[in-house]
C-alpha positions as CSV (number, residue, x, y, z in Angstrom):
1,M,-0.2,-0.1,-0.2
2,I,1.3,3.6,-1.3
3,S,2.3,5.7,2.0
4,A,2.5,9.7,1.6
5,L,3.4,12.5,3.6
6,L,0.1,14.8,2.9
7,D,1.7,18.8,3.0
8,S,0.3,21.6,5.1
9,D,-0.9,23.8,2.5
10,V,-3.6,19.7,1.6
11,I,-4.9,19.4,5.2
12,L,-5.3,23.1,6.3
13,D,-7.6,23.5,2.2
14,Y,-9.0,20.2,4.1
15,V,-9.8,21.5,7.8
16,L,-10.4,25.1,7.1
17,N,-12.7,24.3,4.4
18,R,-9.6,26.6,1.7
19,Q,-11.3,27.3,-1.2
20,P,-11.7,26.0,-3.7
21,F,-9.8,24.0,-3.1
22,H,-11.4,22.0,-0.2
23,G,-13.6,19.3,-2.5
24,E,-9.6,17.8,-3.7
25,A,-8.0,17.6,0.3
26,E,-11.1,16.1,0.7
27,K,-11.6,14.0,-1.8
28,V,-8.0,13.1,-0.5
29,F,-9.2,12.1,3.1
30,E,-12.1,10.5,1.6
31,A,-9.3,8.0,0.3
32,L,-7.5,8.1,3.4
33,A,-10.3,7.1,5.4
34,S,-11.3,4.1,3.3
35,I,-7.9,2.8,3.6
36,Q,-6.8,3.4,0.2
37,F,-2.7,4.8,1.5
38,I,-1.4,5.5,4.7
39,G,-1.3,9.4,5.7
40,Y,1.0,10.6,6.9
41,V,2.2,14.4,7.9
42,S,5.5,16.1,9.4
43,A,5.9,16.6,13.1
44,I,6.7,20.9,10.9
45,A,3.1,20.6,9.6
46,L,0.6,20.0,12.8
47,L,2.3,23.2,13.4
48,N,1.4,25.2,10.9
49,V,-2.2,23.6,11.2
50,H,-2.6,24.6,14.7
51,Y,-1.2,28.0,14.2
52,F,-3.3,29.3,11.2
53,A,-7.0,27.1,12.2
54,E,-6.4,29.4,16.3
55,K,-5.7,32.2,13.7
56,E,-9.2,31.9,11.5
57,Q,-11.3,30.4,14.5
58,D,-9.6,29.6,18.2
59,S,-7.6,27.9,20.2
60,V,-10.1,25.0,20.4
61,F,-11.1,24.6,17.3
62,A,-7.2,23.9,16.5
63,L,-7.1,22.1,19.1
64,E,-8.9,19.9,18.6
65,E,-8.1,19.7,14.9
66,V,-4.9,18.5,16.2
67,K,-6.0,15.5,17.9
68,Q,-8.3,14.0,15.1
69,L,-5.1,14.8,12.4
70,L,-3.2,12.6,14.9
71,K,-6.7,9.8,14.9
72,I,-6.0,9.7,11.3
73,L,-2.0,11.0,10.1
74,E,0.9,9.0,11.0
75,V,3.1,11.4,12.0
76,A,6.6,12.2,10.1
77,P,9.1,13.0,12.9
78,I,11.7,15.6,11.6
79,E,15.0,14.7,13.4
80,E,18.2,15.8,13.0
81,S,19.6,14.7,10.0
82,S,16.0,15.7,8.2
83,F,17.3,19.0,8.8
84,H,21.0,18.1,6.9
85,T,19.0,16.3,4.7
86,A,16.6,19.9,4.0
87,S,19.3,21.8,3.3
88,A,21.2,19.4,0.9
89,L,18.0,18.9,-1.4
90,G,18.1,22.4,-2.4
91,F,14.8,23.4,-2.5
92,D,13.2,27.2,-2.2
93,D,11.6,27.2,0.6
94,Y,13.9,25.7,3.6
95,E,9.9,24.5,5.4
96,D,9.1,22.5,2.3
97,A,12.7,20.5,2.3
98,V,12.3,19.4,5.2
99,Q,8.9,18.3,4.6
100,C,10.5,16.0,1.7
101,A,13.3,15.6,4.4
102,S,11.2,14.0,6.6
103,A,9.4,11.7,4.1
104,I,12.4,10.9,2.7
105,A,13.5,9.7,6.3
106,E,10.6,7.8,6.9
107,G,10.7,6.0,3.3
108,L,7.9,7.1,2.3
109,D,6.1,6.4,-1.6
110,A,5.3,10.1,-2.6
111,I,4.4,13.5,-1.3
112,V,0.6,15.2,-1.8
113,T,1.0,19.1,-2.3
114,R,-1.2,21.6,-4.1
115,N,2.3,22.8,-4.9
116,V,4.1,20.9,-6.7
117,K,6.3,23.2,-8.2
118,D,7.8,24.2,-5.0
119,F,8.9,20.3,-4.0
120,A,10.6,19.8,-7.7
121,K,13.8,18.9,-6.5
122,S,12.1,16.3,-4.3
123,P,14.4,13.2,-5.2
124,I,11.0,10.7,-4.4
125,P,7.1,11.2,-6.5
126,V,5.5,14.4,-6.0
127,Y,2.0,14.8,-7.1
128,S,-1.4,17.3,-6.7
129,P,-4.2,16.4,-4.9
130,A,-6.1,16.0,-8.4
131,E,-2.6,13.2,-9.4
132,F,-2.8,11.9,-6.1
133,L,-6.3,10.4,-6.5
134,K,-5.6,9.6,-10.4
135,K,-2.6,7.0,-9.2
136,L,-4.8,5.6,-6.4
137,K,-7.2,5.0,-8.8
138,S,-5.3,3.5,-11.4
139,D,-3.3,1.3,-8.2
140,L,-6.8,0.0,-7.7
141,S,-7.6,-0.6,-10.3
142,T,-4.6,-2.9,-11.4
143,S,-4.7,-4.4,-8.0
């Protein structure tokens, strides 16, 4: 079964009902709920989710969303080596590089992000939510 790291933007699109992106993010989470893949979140993304959810709603909502995410997603930890790997990846955005390095360290198969171009230097496959859903559908039909 494929394992994929969900980038902060996809999670935030889902949690905060951000339009016009919520629909595809919701479908990714539906695929996760129906066990079509194993979903991961980097430790740093959980902090991002809490920060933005608290900013847009309140601290109670933010903490509840993080708790719910922890029930359905595995956490890809960020070790010291991930920071070294991130700096060697050559990304323009260090936070994205750290998330990618976290996925690499965890041995994940893919990264799902709305900002595919930001992960262009990723050594593992990167998909938009729509591309990832197509891949899952294709994988299911060939198995």
